[in-house]
N, C-alpha and C positions, 0 to 999 in steps of 0.2 A: 614124656612130652618131648624131651630132647631128641630121642630116637625117631619120633614121628616127624619132627621138624626136619631132621637130617634126611629122612626118607623122601619127604616132599621136595626138598631142595634138589636131591639127586634125580628125581623123576622130571622136574622142570628142566634140569640141565640136559638130560637125555632128549627131551622133546625139542629143546632149542637146537641141539646138535643135529637132530634129524631134519628139522625145518631148514637149517642153514645148508645142510648137505643137499636137500632137495632143490634149493634155489641156486646152486652153483653147478658147473659142469667141469669135468676134467679138461685140461688144456688140449686143444686140437679137435674137440668134438663140435658138432653142429646142432643148433636148435632147429629141428625140422619145422616147428611152427612158424618161425620168423625168417627162414632162409628163402632166398629168391630163386625161383626155378629158372634154370638156364633157358635161353631162347635160341632154339636151333633152326627155326624157320620163320620167315616173314611173308606176309601177303600185302602187296601194294596195289591200290586201286588207281585207275587212271581213265581218261576219256580220249577218244580218237580226234584230237585237235592239235594243230601245230603249236598251240600254247604250251602243251605239255611234252614237247620234244625232248626236254632234258631227261625225263624218265625213260622215254623210248630209246634214246641213244645209249644211256647207261645200261639198260636191260639187254639190248642187242649186242653191245660190245662186251657183255659179261662183267661189267664193272661192279654191279650190285653184289654178285656172287663173290667176286675176287676181293673187293674191299671189305666186305662184312665178315668174311671167313676168319680173320684174325681176332674178331671179338665174339666168336662162337657161333655165328649164324651159318648153318650148313646149306640151307635151301632158301632161295628167294623166288616167289611166284607172283604172277600178276592177275588181276581181274579187270576186265574192260566194262565201262558203263556208258550209256548214251548221254547222260547229263549228271550234274551234281546232286540233285535231290535223291535220286535212286542210289547213288554212290554213298551218300551220307546215311541212308537207311541201312545199307549193308554194314557200315562202320558201327552204327548204333547196335546192330545185331551181333557184333563181335566178329564179323567175317573179314575185317581189314585191320591191319596194324598201322598202316601208313596210307595216306591218300594224297594224290595230286587232284585238287578240286577247286572250284570257284569259291571265293571268299564268302559270297552271299549264302549259298546253301549250307556252308559250314556254320555260319552264324545262326541260321534257323535251327540246325541240329543242336548246337550248344544251348540254345534257349530252351530246348526240350530235354536237356540232360546228358548230351553227349560228353563223355569224359575224354577230351583231346584238346590240343593246342596247336596254333600255327607256330612253327619253329623256323621257317624260311619262306622267302618269296619264290615265285615261279615265273610269272610274266605280268606285264601291264598292258592295258588296252587290247586291240586286236580283234574286235568284232565289227561287223558291217551291217547296215541296213541296205537291203537289195530290193528294188521294185522290179516287177516283171515287165517285159516288153509291152508297150501299149499304155502303160500307166504314166501319166505326167506328174512328176514330183516337183513342187514349187516351194516346199517348206512343210513343217510339221502339220499345219492345218489342212494341207492337201491330202492328208491321210484319213481325214474324217470319212466315215462310211466304208472304210476298207477293212480287209482281214489280213492280219499280220501273224505269221507263224514264227514262234520262237520257243526257247526252252521252257520247262515247267515253272510254275509259280514258285518263287523263292530262289530261282537261279540268278546268276549275275546278269544275264541278258534280260530276263524279265524285270529285275529290279531297276536296271539302268534305263530300259525302254520306258517303263511306267513313269519314273521320276522325270525323265526328259520331256515326255508328253505333257505331264502336269505343269511343268515349268513353262511350256509353250501354249498354255491355255487349251489343251486337248485332254478331255476326260478319258482315261484309258478304259473305263468301264462303260461309258455311255456313248462316246463319240465314234468308237470303232470296236472291232473285235480282235482280241489277242488270243490266238489259238495255241495252247501248249503242245509242242511236238518234239520228237527226237530230231537230231540234225538230218538223219537220213530221210525221215518222213517229211520234214520241212522242205528239203531239196526236191523230193519227188512231187510235193504239192505245188511248188511254184513252177516247176518244169511242165506240169500238167495244167497249169492255169487255175488251180483250185484255190490258191490264195493270191492276194495282190502284192504281198511283200513278205520278206523274212528278215529276221535279225539274228544272225548266227556268228559264231567264232570261225576264224580261218581254220581249214582251207575251203569250207563250204561255199562262201561267197564266190570264190574264184571258179569253183565247179559250175556254178550257175552262169556266170559271165562267159566262161569259155565255151559254153554250149549255145551262146547267143540268146539266152532266155531271160536275161535281166541285166540290170546295171546297178553298180554301187553308188548310192546317193549320199550316205552319211557314214563316216567312221565313228566308232564308239568314243574315240578321243575327242571328237567334236561335241558329243553329247555330254561327256564328263571328262574334261582334260586330265591326263595323267592318272586315270583311275586304275586301281588294282584289279586284276582278274583272277588268275589261279594262284594258289598258295600250297605250301607243303605242310600237311597236317600229320601229327603223330599222336598215338593214343596216350592217355594219361598214365596208364600202367607202364608202358615202355619208358616214358619220361622219368617216372619215379624209381623204377627198379633197374633200368639198364641205360643210364645216361651215356655210357660209352658207345652203345649202339646208335643212339640218337645223334651223337656228335659225328659218327662216321656217315650216317645217312645224309646229313647236311653237307659234309665234305664231298661226298660223291655227287650230290646235286650241284654243288658249286663247280665241280670239275666238268660235269656234262654241259652246264650252261656256258662255261668258258669255251669248251670245245665246239659247241654248236655255233657260237658267235664267230669263231675263227674258221669254221668249215661248213658254211651253209649249204653248199651244193651236195656234199657227201651226207650231211645230216638229212637233207631232203630225200635222198635215196633210201636211207635207213628208215625214215618215217613211212615212205610210200610202200616199202617192202613189208613193214610190220602191219600197216593198216589196210593194205590193198587199195590205197588211194592212187589216182593217176598222178604220175610224177610231174607232168606239165602243170597240173592244178596246184600241186604243192609248191613248186618253184614260183609260179605266178603269185600265189598267196604271200609268199615270203618277200616278193618284190614290191607288192602293193599294199601290204598291211601297215597299220600305224602302230603296231605292237612292238614290244621289246621283251627279251628274256632278262630277268633280274632276280637275283637270289637273296639279296640283303633284306631282311624283314623290317629293319628299322625305318626304311623309307616308305613303307606301306601302312604304317600304324594309323595315320590320320585318315586316309581314304577308307580303310576297313571299318574303322569306328564310325565313319560317316555312313557307310552302308547299314550299319546297325541302327543308326538314327532313322534312315530312310525306311528300313524294314519295320521299325517300330511305328512310324507314321502310317505305313501301309497296312498295319495290323498283322503283319506276318509273324512278328514275335511279340510276346506279351509283356516283356520288361526290357528296359535299356540294358546294354551290355557294356562292361568296362574293359579297359586294356588288359587287366589281369584275368578277366574271364576268357579272353580270346587268345592272348599271346604268351609264349615263353621265349623271351629274347636272350636268355642267359647262355644258351648253347652257341648261338651265332657269335656273341661277343667273345666267347672263348675260342672260337674256331681259328 
């Protein structure tokens, strides 16, 4: 009996030794199941609007490549989109790591499962309602019976326009027609007289005005004072696994915003060259817009959450969204 007991104890000891060995690793080795894969390339989405000139300046000056190289990123490429909803579809499909995008389409995407957060601001205000020549505008009610071209449902422009009309006793679904269009299609439509008005971000309104085909009658800041427009969004995977990259993305965005503010004429040239926009239109838009470039996300929390409330009321999203659903402010506070 004693020898059997001793044999059982010995077997248990060996088993425990093997289990313990299996749960530990020699010093200096890596657990391949939990290691974080390096990120050697990033894809950033953007739209051809002066709202997002920070991205364009940083790209054309080589700052993204230069600044992100020390944290392991070897290649930075970009993808252009006509508006925010299509850009967010691409991000949900995993085609983008970072996005310069309107806050409203981002909220719509988050409500349907997008794993990403706003980590910095980009700009405030900066869109205009333009009516074509021959249309007399005397206030929101004079738009009844008209057709207005603007960005797709769920975009910043669509959200602000509908909310403003409702607050002025104009039913956006019954009293007029809102036609979803890309900025290029909307400009073409008003120039051809196929729509009565457009509500677009700069520089498109100046393109219309400079051709003598319309006039700016309302700035978006009059519809919603100090409203947020574009924001800087980063994927949840990048936030969780590579905070050092996220911190540098924010720093580069800050640098580009500051440079653009101090060098508007040169920034306009860079933008025109990148997007093939007419330089005169770009300069005019920067002179007459009511927008501003701003990178601190702390100042946009309230208006972004207000957008979420508006979108919930418009039934664009199925549930209310909280600050934690939408923002990660920790990186900017550490910048």
